[in-house]
C-alpha atoms as a printed R data frame, in Angstrom:
    type eleno elety resid chain resno      x       y       z
1   ATOM     1    CA   MET     A     1 42.784 116.850 -51.944
2   ATOM     2    CA   ILE     A     2 41.423 118.388 -48.741
3   ATOM     3    CA   GLN     A     3 42.737 121.868 -47.978
4   ATOM     4    CA   TYR     A     4 43.102 123.204 -44.432
5   ATOM     5    CA   SER     A     5 43.613 126.767 -43.263
6   ATOM     6    CA   ILE     A     6 45.881 127.439 -40.299
7   ATOM     7    CA   LYS     A     7 42.729 127.967 -38.211
8   ATOM     8    CA   ASP     A     8 41.537 124.485 -39.235
9   ATOM     9    CA   LEU     A     9 44.878 123.051 -38.050
10  ATOM    10    CA   GLU     A    10 44.570 124.923 -34.765
11  ATOM    11    CA   LYS     A    11 41.061 123.562 -34.210
12  ATOM    12    CA   LEU     A    12 41.925 119.967 -35.154
13  ATOM    13    CA   THR     A    13 45.297 119.676 -33.362
14  ATOM    14    CA   GLY     A    14 44.875 122.015 -30.395
15  ATOM    15    CA   ILE     A    15 48.143 123.748 -31.363
16  ATOM    16    CA   LYS     A    16 47.937 127.541 -31.486
17  ATOM    17    CA   ALA     A    17 48.293 129.123 -34.921
18  ATOM    18    CA   HIS     A    18 51.174 131.237 -33.577
19  ATOM    19    CA   THR     A    19 53.077 128.057 -32.579
20  ATOM    20    CA   ILE     A    20 52.410 126.423 -35.961
21  ATOM    21    CA   ARG     A    21 53.904 129.462 -37.712
22  ATOM    22    CA   ILE     A    22 57.005 129.313 -35.487
23  ATOM    23    CA   TRP     A    23 57.433 125.596 -36.234
24  ATOM    24    CA   GLU     A    24 57.134 126.397 -39.951
25  ATOM    25    CA   LYS     A    25 59.685 129.178 -40.016
26  ATOM    26    CA   ARG     A    26 62.264 127.910 -37.526
27  ATOM    27    CA   TYR     A    27 62.048 124.149 -37.955
28  ATOM    28    CA   ASP     A    28 60.426 123.539 -41.346
29  ATOM    29    CA   ILE     A    29 57.942 121.117 -39.762
30  ATOM    30    CA   VAL     A    30 55.262 121.869 -42.345
31  ATOM    31    CA   ASN     A    31 55.297 123.911 -45.536
32  ATOM    32    CA   PRO     A    32 52.068 125.644 -46.523
33  ATOM    33    CA   HIS     A    33 50.957 125.482 -50.141
34  ATOM    34    CA   ARG     A    34 49.270 128.306 -52.012
35  ATOM    35    CA   THR     A    35 46.196 128.448 -54.198
36  ATOM    36    CA   SER     A    36 46.130 130.164 -57.576
37  ATOM    37    CA   THR     A    37 44.940 133.262 -55.716
38  ATOM    38    CA   ASN     A    38 47.911 133.068 -53.314
39  ATOM    39    CA   ILE     A    39 45.935 131.847 -50.262
40  ATOM    40    CA   ARG     A    40 47.921 129.590 -47.900
41  ATOM    41    CA   PHE     A    41 46.627 126.090 -47.221
42  ATOM    42    CA   TYR     A    42 47.775 122.766 -45.711
43  ATOM    43    CA   THR     A    43 47.224 119.145 -46.740
44  ATOM    44    CA   ASP     A    44 46.250 115.898 -44.980
45  ATOM    45    CA   MET     A    45 49.933 114.976 -44.736
46  ATOM    46    CA   ASP     A    46 50.703 118.326 -43.073
47  ATOM    47    CA   LEU     A    47 47.941 117.679 -40.531
48  ATOM    48    CA   LYS     A    48 49.158 114.156 -39.706
49  ATOM    49    CA   LYS     A    49 52.797 115.251 -39.481
50  ATOM    50    CA   LEU     A    50 51.855 118.126 -37.194
51  ATOM    51    CA   MET     A    51 49.903 115.766 -34.891
52  ATOM    52    CA   ASN     A    52 52.878 113.389 -34.734
53  ATOM    53    CA   VAL     A    53 55.310 116.182 -33.901
54  ATOM    54    CA   ALA     A    54 52.954 117.629 -31.275
55  ATOM    55    CA   SER     A    55 52.645 114.209 -29.606
56  ATOM    56    CA   LEU     A    56 56.416 113.696 -29.506
57  ATOM    57    CA   VAL     A    57 56.948 117.177 -28.053
58  ATOM    58    CA   ARG     A    58 54.441 116.308 -25.306
59  ATOM    59    CA   PHE     A    59 56.504 113.170 -24.662
60  ATOM    60    CA   GLY     A    60 59.458 115.461 -23.944
61  ATOM    61    CA   LEU     A    61 61.398 115.425 -27.220
62  ATOM    62    CA   LYS     A    62 62.818 118.729 -28.454
63  ATOM    63    CA   ILE     A    63 61.243 120.226 -31.550
64  ATOM    64    CA   SER     A    64 64.739 120.825 -32.993
65  ATOM    65    CA   SER     A    65 65.445 117.065 -32.888
66  ATOM    66    CA   LEU     A    66 62.315 116.317 -34.927
67  ATOM    67    CA   SER     A    67 62.626 118.904 -37.664
68  ATOM    68    CA   GLY     A    68 64.600 116.709 -40.099
69  ATOM    69    CA   LEU     A    69 62.585 113.513 -39.662
70  ATOM    70    CA   SER     A    70 60.348 112.102 -42.375
71  ATOM    71    CA   TYR     A    71 56.714 111.157 -41.745
72  ATOM    72    CA   GLU     A    72 57.702 107.452 -41.559
73  ATOM    73    CA   GLU     A    73 60.491 108.190 -39.036
74  ATOM    74    CA   LEU     A    74 58.088 110.210 -36.894
75  ATOM    75    CA   ASN     A    75 55.678 107.255 -36.952
76  ATOM    76    CA   GLU     A    76 58.435 104.917 -35.746
77  ATOM    77    CA   LYS     A    77 59.205 107.228 -32.834
78  ATOM    78    CA   ILE     A    78 55.521 107.393 -31.919
79  ATOM    79    CA   VAL     A    79 55.298 103.588 -31.748
80  ATOM    80    CA   GLU     A    80 58.439 103.509 -29.555
81  ATOM    81    CA   MET     A    81 56.923 106.036 -27.171
82  ATOM    82    CA   TYR     A    82 53.679 104.111 -26.812
83  ATOM    83    CA   HIS     A    83 55.568 101.028 -25.692
84  ATOM    84    CA   ARG     A    84 56.814 102.994 -22.669
85  ATOM    85    CA   PRO     A    85 54.762 102.844 -19.445
86  ATOM    86    CA   ASN     A    86 52.961 105.917 -18.065
87  ATOM    87    CA   VAL     A    87 53.345 108.101 -21.138
88  ATOM    88    CA   SER     A    88 51.608 111.491 -21.186
89  ATOM    89    CA   ASN     A    89 48.187 111.776 -22.702
90  ATOM    90    CA   SER     A    90 48.565 112.476 -26.408
91  ATOM    91    CA   GLN     A    91 46.763 109.291 -27.394
92  ATOM    92    CA   ILE     A    92 43.897 111.229 -28.950
93  ATOM    93    CA   ASP     A    93 46.115 112.865 -31.564
94  ATOM    94    CA   GLN     A    94 47.676 109.536 -32.425
95  ATOM    95    CA   LEU     A    95 44.349 107.749 -32.705
96  ATOM    96    CA   ILE     A    96 43.363 110.361 -35.280
97  ATOM    97    CA   VAL     A    97 46.572 109.761 -37.228
98  ATOM    98    CA   ALA     A    98 46.081 105.966 -37.066
99  ATOM    99    CA   MET     A    99 42.489 106.385 -38.203
100 ATOM   100    CA   SER     A   100 43.543 108.618 -41.119
101 ATOM   101    CA   ASP     A   101 46.035 105.949 -42.214
102 ATOM   102    CA   LEU     A   102 43.522 103.128 -41.568
103 ATOM   103    CA   ASP     A   103 46.295 101.562 -39.482
104 ATOM   104    CA   ASP     A   104 44.592  99.068 -37.158
105 ATOM   105    CA   LYS     A   105 47.898  97.855 -35.691
106 ATOM   106    CA   LYS     A   106 48.867 101.336 -34.526
107 ATOM   107    CA   PHE     A   107 45.306 102.066 -33.361
108 ATOM   108    CA   ASN     A   108 45.288  98.921 -31.214
109 ATOM   109    CA   ILE     A   109 48.763  99.611 -29.782
110 ATOM   110    CA   ILE     A   110 47.637 103.065 -28.628
111 ATOM   111    CA   LEU     A   111 44.444 101.670 -27.083
112 ATOM   112    CA   SER     A   112 46.290  98.817 -25.351
113 ATOM   113    CA   ASN     A   113 48.898 101.127 -23.843
114 ATOM   114    CA   ALA     A   114 46.261 103.610 -22.720
115 ATOM   115    CA   THR     A   115 44.351 100.774 -21.038
116 ATOM   116    CA   LEU     A   116 47.493  99.536 -19.236
117 ATOM   117    CA   ASP     A   117 48.198 103.094 -18.093
118 ATOM   118    CA   LYS     A   118 44.695 104.253 -17.133
119 ATOM   119    CA   GLY     A   119 42.512 101.148 -16.885
120 ATOM   120    CA   PHE     A   120 39.671 100.271 -19.243
121 ATOM   121    CA   GLU     A   121 36.969 102.631 -17.929
122 ATOM   122    CA   ASN     A   122 39.241 105.666 -17.734
123 ATOM   123    CA   THR     A   123 40.553 104.979 -21.241
124 ATOM   124    CA   ILE     A   124 36.983 105.124 -22.566
125 ATOM   125    CA   ILE     A   125 36.171 108.300 -20.596
126 ATOM   126    CA   GLU     A   126 39.466 110.185 -20.969
127 ATOM   127    CA   VAL     A   127 40.628 109.032 -24.405
128 ATOM   128    CA   ILE     A   128 37.857 107.435 -26.475
129 ATOM   129    CA   PHE     A   129 35.021 109.887 -25.784
130 ATOM   130    CA   PRO     A   130 37.186 112.993 -26.471
131 ATOM   131    CA   PHE     A   131 38.548 111.214 -29.558
132 ATOM   132    CA   MET     A   132 34.979 110.642 -30.759
133 ATOM   133    CA   GLU     A   133 34.217 114.347 -30.312
134 ATOM   134    CA   ARG     A   134 37.187 115.147 -32.553
135 ATOM   135    CA   LEU     A   135 35.978 112.468 -34.963
136 ATOM   136    CA   GLY     A   136 32.610 114.239 -35.143
137 ATOM   137    CA   LEU     A   137 34.343 117.519 -35.950
138 ATOM   138    CA   LEU     A   138 36.379 115.878 -38.712
139 ATOM   139    CA   TRP     A   139 33.194 114.331 -40.126
140 ATOM   140    CA   GLN     A   140 31.313 117.651 -40.048
141 ATOM   141    CA   THR     A   141 34.122 119.447 -41.859
142 ATOM   142    CA   GLY     A   142 34.337 116.735 -44.533
143 ATOM   143    CA   ASN     A   143 37.862 115.689 -43.539
144 ATOM   144    CA   ILE     A   144 37.036 111.993 -43.086
145 ATOM   145    CA   ASN     A   145 34.610 109.719 -44.889
146 ATOM   146    CA   THR     A   146 32.335 106.811 -44.006
147 ATOM   147    CA   ALA     A   147 35.175 104.292 -44.338
148 ATOM   148    CA   HIS     A   148 37.214 106.057 -41.631
149 ATOM   149    CA   GLU     A   149 34.261 106.209 -39.263
150 ATOM   150    CA   ARG     A   150 33.361 102.542 -39.730
151 ATOM   151    CA   PHE     A   151 37.000 101.503 -39.387
152 ATOM   152    CA   VAL     A   152 37.099 103.175 -35.950
153 ATOM   153    CA   MET     A   153 33.646 102.134 -34.774
154 ATOM   154    CA   ASN     A   154 34.223  98.463 -35.615
155 ATOM   155    CA   ILE     A   155 37.439  98.392 -33.575
156 ATOM   156    CA   LEU     A   156 35.855 100.165 -30.588
157 ATOM   157    CA   ARG     A   157 32.692  98.066 -30.726
158 ATOM   158    CA   GLN     A   158 34.756  94.877 -30.712
159 ATOM   159    CA   LYS     A   159 36.833  96.099 -27.736
160 ATOM   160    CA   LEU     A   160 33.721  96.913 -25.718
161 ATOM   161    CA   ILE     A   161 31.974  93.624 -26.490
162 ATOM   162    CA   VAL     A   162 35.090  91.658 -25.467
163 ATOM   163    CA   ALA     A   163 35.262  93.670 -22.222
164 ATOM   164    CA   ILE     A   164 31.577  93.039 -21.491
165 ATOM   165    CA   ASP     A   165 31.923  89.307 -22.188
166 ATOM   166    CA   GLY     A   166 34.941  89.188 -19.881
167 ATOM   167    CA   LEU     A   167 33.065  90.545 -16.852
168 ATOM   168    CA   TYR     A   168 32.305  88.190 -13.988
169 ATOM   169    CA   TYR     A   169 28.518  88.315 -13.759
170 ATOM   170    CA   GLN     A   170 26.483  86.935 -10.874
171 ATOM   171    CA   PRO     A   171 22.951  88.383 -10.481
172 ATOM   172    CA   ASN     A   172 21.646  88.671  -6.930
173 ATOM   173    CA   LYS     A   173 18.360  89.509  -5.202
174 ATOM   174    CA   ASN     A   174 19.031  93.239  -5.689
175 ATOM   175    CA   SER     A   175 19.710  92.930  -9.432
176 ATOM   176    CA   LYS     A   176 17.457  95.046 -11.632
177 ATOM   177    CA   LEU     A   177 16.517  94.531 -15.283
178 ATOM   178    CA   PHE     A   178 17.506  97.150 -17.871
179 ATOM   179    CA   VAL     A   179 16.361  97.283 -21.490
180 ATOM   180    CA   MET     A   180 19.005  99.166 -23.487
181 ATOM   181    CA   PHE     A   181 18.390 100.478 -27.011
182 ATOM   182    CA   LEU     A   182 18.986 103.291 -29.480
183 ATOM   183    CA   PRO     A   183 16.052 105.223 -30.975
184 ATOM   184    CA   LYS     A   184 14.982 104.624 -34.572
185 ATOM   185    CA   ASP     A   185 17.605 105.849 -37.055
186 ATOM   186    CA   GLU     A   186 20.228 106.200 -34.302
187 ATOM   187    CA   TYR     A   187 23.323 104.105 -35.054
188 ATOM   188    CA   HIS     A   188 26.135 105.454 -32.858
189 ATOM   189    CA   GLU     A   189 26.415 102.549 -30.432
190 ATOM   190    CA   ILE     A   190 29.743 103.053 -28.601
191 ATOM   191    CA   GLU     A   191 28.362 105.123 -25.732
192 ATOM   192    CA   LEU     A   192 25.461 102.726 -25.153
193 ATOM   193    CA   LEU     A   193 27.850  99.755 -25.109
194 ATOM   194    CA   PHE     A   194 30.001 101.516 -22.508
195 ATOM   195    CA   PHE     A   195 26.973 102.054 -20.247
196 ATOM   196    CA   ARG     A   196 26.094  98.402 -20.806
197 ATOM   197    CA   TYR     A   197 29.564  97.561 -19.472
198 ATOM   198    CA   ILE     A   198 29.033  99.781 -16.383
199 ATOM   199    CA   ILE     A   199 25.590  98.355 -15.613
200 ATOM   200    CA   ARG     A   200 26.643  94.732 -16.136
201 ATOM   201    CA   LYS     A   201 29.747  95.265 -13.971
202 ATOM   202    CA   ALA     A   202 27.433  96.431 -11.174
203 ATOM   203    CA   GLY     A   203 25.649  93.051 -11.331
204 ATOM   204    CA   HIS     A   204 22.425  93.971 -13.117
205 ATOM   205    CA   LYS     A   205 20.519  92.116 -15.828
206 ATOM   206    CA   ILE     A   206 20.307  93.576 -19.326
207 ATOM   207    CA   VAL     A   207 18.243  93.012 -22.453
208 ATOM   208    CA   TYR     A   208 20.386  94.736 -25.077
209 ATOM   209    CA   LEU     A   209 18.513  95.647 -28.261
210 ATOM   210    CA   GLY     A   210 21.132  97.851 -29.927
211 ATOM   211    CA   GLN     A   211 20.665 100.198 -32.879
212 ATOM   212    CA   SER     A   212 17.583 101.876 -34.382
213 ATOM   213    CA   ILE     A   213 14.657 100.364 -32.425
214 ATOM   214    CA   PRO     A   214 11.172 101.585 -33.480
215 ATOM   215    CA   PHE     A   215  8.544 102.343 -30.829
216 ATOM   216    CA   PHE     A   216  6.373  99.394 -31.851
217 ATOM   217    CA   ASP     A   217  9.173  96.851 -31.371
218 ATOM   218    CA   LEU     A   218 10.297  98.468 -28.132
219 ATOM   219    CA   LYS     A   219  6.764  98.372 -26.727
220 ATOM   220    CA   GLU     A   220  6.472  94.666 -27.526
221 ATOM   221    CA   ILE     A   221  9.731  93.871 -25.689
222 ATOM   222    CA   ILE     A   222  8.747  95.985 -22.671
223 ATOM   223    CA   ASN     A   223  5.407  94.185 -22.423
224 ATOM   224    CA   ILE     A   224  7.166  90.803 -22.489
225 ATOM   225    CA   LYS     A   225 10.069  91.587 -20.133
226 ATOM   226    CA   ASN     A   226  8.560  94.279 -17.836
227 ATOM   227    CA   PRO     A   227 11.983  95.802 -16.998
228 ATOM   228    CA   ASP     A   228 12.753  98.097 -14.082
229 ATOM   229    CA   TYR     A   229 14.597 100.617 -16.249
230 ATOM   230    CA   LEU     A   230 15.076 101.709 -19.843
231 ATOM   231    CA   PHE     A   231 18.371 103.174 -21.053
232 ATOM   232    CA   THR     A   232 19.004 104.971 -24.337
233 ATOM   233    CA   CYS     A   233 21.439 107.436 -25.947
234 ATOM   234    CA   VAL     A   234 20.597 110.287 -28.306
235 ATOM   235    CA   ASN     A   235 23.437 111.726 -30.391
236 ATOM   236    CA   SER     A   236 21.930 112.484 -33.809
237 ATOM   237    CA   PRO     A   237 21.222 116.212 -34.340
238 ATOM   238    CA   GLN     A   238 17.698 117.360 -33.522
239 ATOM   239    CA   SER     A   239 16.007 120.331 -31.887
240 ATOM   240    CA   ASP     A   240 15.136 120.478 -28.181
241 ATOM   241    CA   THR     A   241 11.461 120.362 -29.180
242 ATOM   242    CA   GLU     A   242 11.902 117.174 -31.229
243 ATOM   243    CA   LEU     A   243 13.874 115.540 -28.422
244 ATOM   244    CA   LYS     A   244 11.264 116.480 -25.817
245 ATOM   245    CA   LEU     A   245  8.491 115.057 -28.014
246 ATOM   246    CA   TYR     A   246 10.369 111.763 -28.334
247 ATOM   247    CA   LEU     A   247 11.089 111.526 -24.608
248 ATOM   248    CA   SER     A   248  7.506 112.497 -23.716
249 ATOM   249    CA   LYS     A   249  6.226 109.687 -25.925
250 ATOM   250    CA   LEU     A   250  8.610 107.249 -24.215
251 ATOM   251    CA   ALA     A   251  7.537 108.479 -20.776
252 ATOM   252    CA   ASN     A   252  3.831 108.134 -21.623
253 ATOM   253    CA   LEU     A   253  4.208 104.685 -23.162
254 ATOM   254    CA   PHE     A   254  6.234 103.382 -20.201
255 ATOM   255    CA   PRO     A   255  5.021 105.284 -17.113
256 ATOM   256    CA   HIS     A   256  6.108 102.545 -14.689
257 ATOM   257    CA   GLN     A   257  9.768 102.523 -15.764
258 ATOM   258    CA   THR     A   258 12.513 105.041 -15.085
259 ATOM   259    CA   ILE     A   259 14.063 106.033 -18.418
260 ATOM   260    CA   PHE     A   260 17.747 106.981 -18.444
261 ATOM   261    CA   VAL     A   261 18.911 109.092 -21.384
262 ATOM   262    CA   ALA     A   262 22.543 109.852 -22.255
263 ATOM   263    CA   GLY     A   263 24.240 111.429 -25.292
264 ATOM   264    CA   LYS     A   264 25.304 114.856 -26.479
265 ATOM   265    CA   GLN     A   265 21.770 115.867 -27.524
266 ATOM   266    CA   ILE     A   266 20.351 115.334 -24.034
267 ATOM   267    CA   ASN     A   267 23.387 117.055 -22.499
268 ATOM   268    CA   ALA     A   268 22.593 120.201 -24.472
269 ATOM   269    CA   CYS     A   269 18.808 120.016 -23.984
270 ATOM   270    CA   ASN     A   270 17.291 122.787 -21.834
271 ATOM   271    CA   GLU     A   271 13.708 121.512 -21.923
272 ATOM   272    CA   VAL     A   272 11.945 120.310 -18.758
273 ATOM   273    CA   LEU     A   273 11.843 116.521 -18.968
274 ATOM   274    CA   PRO     A   274  9.033 114.170 -17.870
275 ATOM   275    CA   ASP     A   275  9.282 113.007 -14.246
276 ATOM   276    CA   ASN     A   276 10.300 109.448 -15.110
277 ATOM   277    CA   VAL     A   277 13.078 110.554 -17.532
278 ATOM   278    CA   LYS     A   278 16.523 111.011 -15.985
279 ATOM   279    CA   LYS     A   279 19.395 112.749 -17.757
280 ATOM   280    CA   ILE     A   280 22.763 110.942 -17.605
281 ATOM   281    CA   ILE     A   281 25.676 113.316 -18.214
282 ATOM   282    CA   SER     A   282 28.544 110.995 -17.301
283 ATOM   283    CA   ALA     A   283 29.398 107.478 -16.147
284 ATOM   284    CA   SER     A   284 29.535 108.729 -12.547
285 ATOM   285    CA   ASP     A   285 25.806 109.633 -12.737
286 ATOM   286    CA   ILE     A   286 24.691 106.079 -13.473
287 ATOM   287    CA   LYS     A   287 27.262 104.643 -11.047
288 ATOM   288    CA   SER     A   288 25.918 106.832  -8.232
289 ATOM   289    CA   PHE     A   289 22.359 105.792  -9.025
290 ATOM   290    CA   LEU     A   290 23.265 102.093  -9.070
291 ATOM   291    CA   GLU     A   291 25.147 102.368  -5.778
292 ATOM   292    CA   ASN     A   292 22.295 104.208  -4.061
293 ATOM   293    CA   SER     A   293 19.611 101.880  -5.426
294 ATOM   294    CA   SER     A   294 21.412  98.814  -4.042
295 ATOM   295    CA   LYS     A   295 21.469 100.138  -0.462
């Protein structure tokens, strides 16, 4: 059984420790357990219940009206709320709960309602990407396992591929060719698929190679297709020096292509990049480039 401190709950839920203590004492929302050495801790069920209650409070329900509800009753209320239009943004908390329960029905309901409320692109930017950051934190702290991660990634990957396939696509004389890929041993594909959606929506051609592409294979494809641009994402942990070495090798191998690089590792990198390597921090960066290049 995973044990959480109150600071862990604060970090994972965004609810201040002071508020959690008030909810404990006044409303009996969660009840901390104690170790043999009398140290307080919380369980997975406490975490999920706290996320449910926090979401319902953000929807406008009073904490006093929720104090006597079971976990199942809280879940029912959450589903009711997500069938309402224009609900406030607590989807991230609920995606985490659905993921913890491996509940694909609930996960899809939350995504569908967020998409109706915000639109597809904004749902990815405002809900899915922050959710994935929280997912990374849960993974790092050992609070989820490989099954949870793959459960989520398969759903999100399917959603993105369906959205890409549903785009009206008509290349024109200004269309450019992108080769999109992840570096060797890089498997986190959701961000790259989202940029594929953005680039395809703008009317450009794409050769999509996907996960873990070695330099040798990439070089062969570039020689055959001679694209205008390369696009990759780097999320796996590595030092700035390692990242710069990789990008310098890319830049030297493909001096005639502009290389776009996204991902949390490039966002945090402070190294000076080669001239033909462009850092992409957000979707608006690539959108601005595509708009300007078509003028």
